[in-house]
Structure formats: C-alpha cells, structure tokens
N, C-alpha and C positions, 0 to 999 in steps of 0.2 A: 175589331169593331163589334160593339154590342147591338143586337137587334132583339127586341122583345116581340115575339110573334103573336101575342094575345092582343095586340093593338095594331094600328095601321103602320106599315113599314114599307121600305123601298125594295121591290123585287129586283131592281137593277143592282142595288148593293148586294143583295143575296147572290146574284149571279156573277158579280165581278170581283168581289174581294177574295184575296188569297188566305186571309185570316179572319175568322168569324167566331163570335160568342153568341150563340142563339139560345134564347130563353123562353120558357113557358110554351112548350111545344105540344099541341093538341093533335088528336087524330084527324081533325078537320084540316089542319095546316100541313100535316106530314107529307102528303103527296106533292104539294107545292115546293116544300123544302127539298125533297128528293129530286124533283125535276129541274130545279133552278140552281141549287148550290154547287159551286165548283171550287170551294175553298180547299187548300192543301192542308191547312191547320184549322181544326174545327172543334169547338166545344159546344156540346148540347146539354143545357142545364134546365132542370125541372121538366122531365119528360112525362107527360100525362098519358102516355100511350100504354096499352097492355102488351104490345109486342114491337120489336124492332124490325119486323118483316119489311123488306124493301131497302134496307140501309145499304145493301151492296150496290145500289145505283150511285152512291157517292164515290165514283171511281177516281176522282181527282184527289181525294183525301188521303194523306199520308200519316198525319198526327191527329188522333181522335181522343177526345175526352168526353165521357158520358157520366153525368153527375145528377143524382137525385131522380131515380126512376122507381117510384114506389110500387108500381104495378107489374114491372117487368120481371119475368122469371127465367128467361133464357137468353144467352148470348150467341146462340147458334147462327142467327142472321149475320152477326158481326164476323163470324169465321169465313164468310164469303168475300170479305174485303181484302183480297189477296195482296194489295199494294201497301197495306199498313206497315209502318215502321215503328210507331209509338202508339200505345193504347193505355188509357187510364180509365178505371171504373171506380166510381165512388157513390156510396149511399144508395145501394140497391137492396132493400131489406128482404125482398122475396127471392133473390138470386141465391142458389145453392150449389150449382155445378158450373164448372169451367170447360166441360168437354166440348171439343171442336176448335178451341183456340190454337191447337197444334197445327191446324191448317194454314195459319198465318206464317208462311215460310219466310217473309221478309221482316217479321217483327223483331226489333232489337230491344225495346224497352216496354215493360209492363208495370203499371202501378195499380194496386188493389187496395181499397180502403173502405171503412165504414163511414158513418157521418162524421163531419168535422167537429172538433171541440170535445171529443171523447164521448159522443152520444152512442147510438145503437151501432154495434159492430157489424161488419160484413160477415155473415155466417155461412161458411162454405162446407160442403161435404169433405173435400180433400184439396190439397194443393198439388197433388200428383199430376193432373193434366198439364200443369205449367212446365213440368220437366220434359214434356214432349215437344216443346217449342224449340226447334233445333238451333236457331241462331241467337237466342236471347242473351244479351250481354248486361242488362240492367233490370233488377227486380226490386220493387218496394212493396212491403206488406205493412199496412198501418191500420190499427184498430180492426184486425181480422181475427176471427175465431174459427177453428176447424173442428168439425164433428169427430174426425179420427184423431185429432190432437197430435198430428205428426208432420214435422217439417223436414225429416231426415232424407226424404226422397229428393230434396233439392241438390244433393250431391251429384245427381245425374246431369245437372246443368253445367256442362263442361266448358261452355264459352262465357259463363257469367264472370263479369268483372266488377260489378257493383251490386251489393246486396244490403238492403236496408230493412231492419226488422224492429218493430216496436215490441214492448215487453209483454206480449200476450202468450209467449211461447216458453216451453220448458227449458230451463237453464242447461240441463245435460244435453238436450238436442242441439242447442246453439253451439255448445262446446264440440259436439260431434261434427257439425258443419264446419266449425273453425279448423278442426283437425284435417279435414279433407279439402276445404276450399280456400283457406287463407293464402296459399301460395299463388293463387290466380286472382285474388281480389285486390283491387287498388287500395281499399281501406279494409284491413282485416277485421274479423270479428274478435272483440276483446272482452275482458272481464267487466269493464265499465266504460261509460262515456261521460266525459266532463260536460257539465251543464253551465248555464249562465246564472244559476241560482246561488246566492251567497249564503254561507253558514251564518246562522243567527248569533253564534258566539264569537267567531274570530274573523268573519268577513271573507274567508277563503271561498273559492269556487267549489261547489259540491259536485259529486259524480253520481250518476245513476248506474247501479249495477245491473248487469245483463241477466235477463230471465224473469219469468213470471213471479210476482210478489217479492221481488228483490228491492232493497232499500236505496235511498239516497244517502250518501255518507260524505262527511268532510274528511279529507286526507290528513288534517291536522288534529281536529278534536276527536275523530273516530279512528285514529291511526291503527290501533290494534285490530279492530274488526275489519277495517279497510284492507289491511295486509292479509288477514286471514282469508277473506272472501276472494281476493285476487289470487292467492296461492291455490285455493280450492278450484277455481275455474281453470287455472293453468294445468292442474293435475288432471281434471276431467278431459282437457284437450289432449294431454299426453297419453292418457289411458284409453282414449276412444278408439 
C-alpha cells in the first residue's frame, strides 16, 4: 500500500499493514513513522531527512528499500536493524561509505544503485565493506562507481549465489571474479549477456559484452569480433 506522508494519511494503515510504500518523508513526520510503522516489508521513497537516526525503531521490518535520499550521508543507523534480511539502497548522491553494514548478520540480499534510468551513479569509496557481510547470498550493483575502482574483493563473499553487475566495471576484474566465483553462482559471469535489442541489419538479438565501454554486437553480422571478444574474456578467466 502506498501512503504519501506529505498529505493527510491514515495512521491506522501505517500501524497495521505488513507491506508499505511510504513517500515524501520529512523530518516532521519521521517520529510518527518510527513510532507507528510495523511493516515487515517497507519502502521509503523520497527521504527529505538529513539523517536516518532512529530507524532502528522499525524492529518489525525485514525487507527494507531506501530510495532517493538526497541529503543522507551515512547508513550507520541502518546497521542497527539487526533483523534485516533484504536491503536496497538507491539514489543517495551524498552516500560514500558502506561501513557498518557488516553488523547486519541476518542480511541475505543487498541491492545498491544510482538513480534509475542511467542518471547520477551511486559513488562509493569502496565495495570492500560488503565482503564483511557474512551471510550475503545475493548482491546487485547497478549504476555504481567506486573511487578505488576495484570489485575484486568480492571474491571473499563465499556464500554468494547471485551476483548482478552493470557495465561500470573493468572487464579484467569481472573475469577475475568469474574465475573464483562461477562455481558457486547460479548464473555465472560470462563474456556477454544477450539483450532484447534487435540488430538493425538482420533482426537477430544482440548481446552486450561484459565490462566497461564494451560494445553491443550481433552474433551474425559481427561474428568475427563477437568470437574474438568471447575468446579474450575466456582467456582472462583462465589466466586469472
């Protein structure tokens, strides 16, 4: 259920619903939200707050999505939500560090993203803190840029079964992860991913090759280059 908190809303709905999508959350309404909300699955969209302080009062919440928090710089308060199993963070332009998330001992799924539609990326210092989340089985990085430009530390995520990466990352580093993680991943990291985009010449489905600044190619019209790039990636995996 969607509730816009910048207008009149039912506090009874806030208190009784197991699934809620709460929008336009100001500092004025934040205490009411924290005291009333008992949702197990919660999406907080358009957070006008400067801080998430107090969010640990949402003790019933197990699945949490935080989206569009233009003023928020720290996720430290979220690290106190010890019962979280799923966490999604999107479009937090001031967020730079993920330190503290390793305290979420029950966390199984983490999704990190910049703004939707290819806008401003989520700019983080490093992805390394994620590797300290002991039970993580699913990780998604979408429109994310790392200051240290390094995703190789993800090899330490020994329980990971699902890893989704958009093409902001170095091809050789993805190949390195493939060499170490593919045996445990349900869907292995590969040289390319088939898309739903049709080739303008032959109408075949094109594929997006893995890695930063890599092309979309048609397996028919671009056969030679397609095979060459596939072999190159496989060699990088074997040599890693």
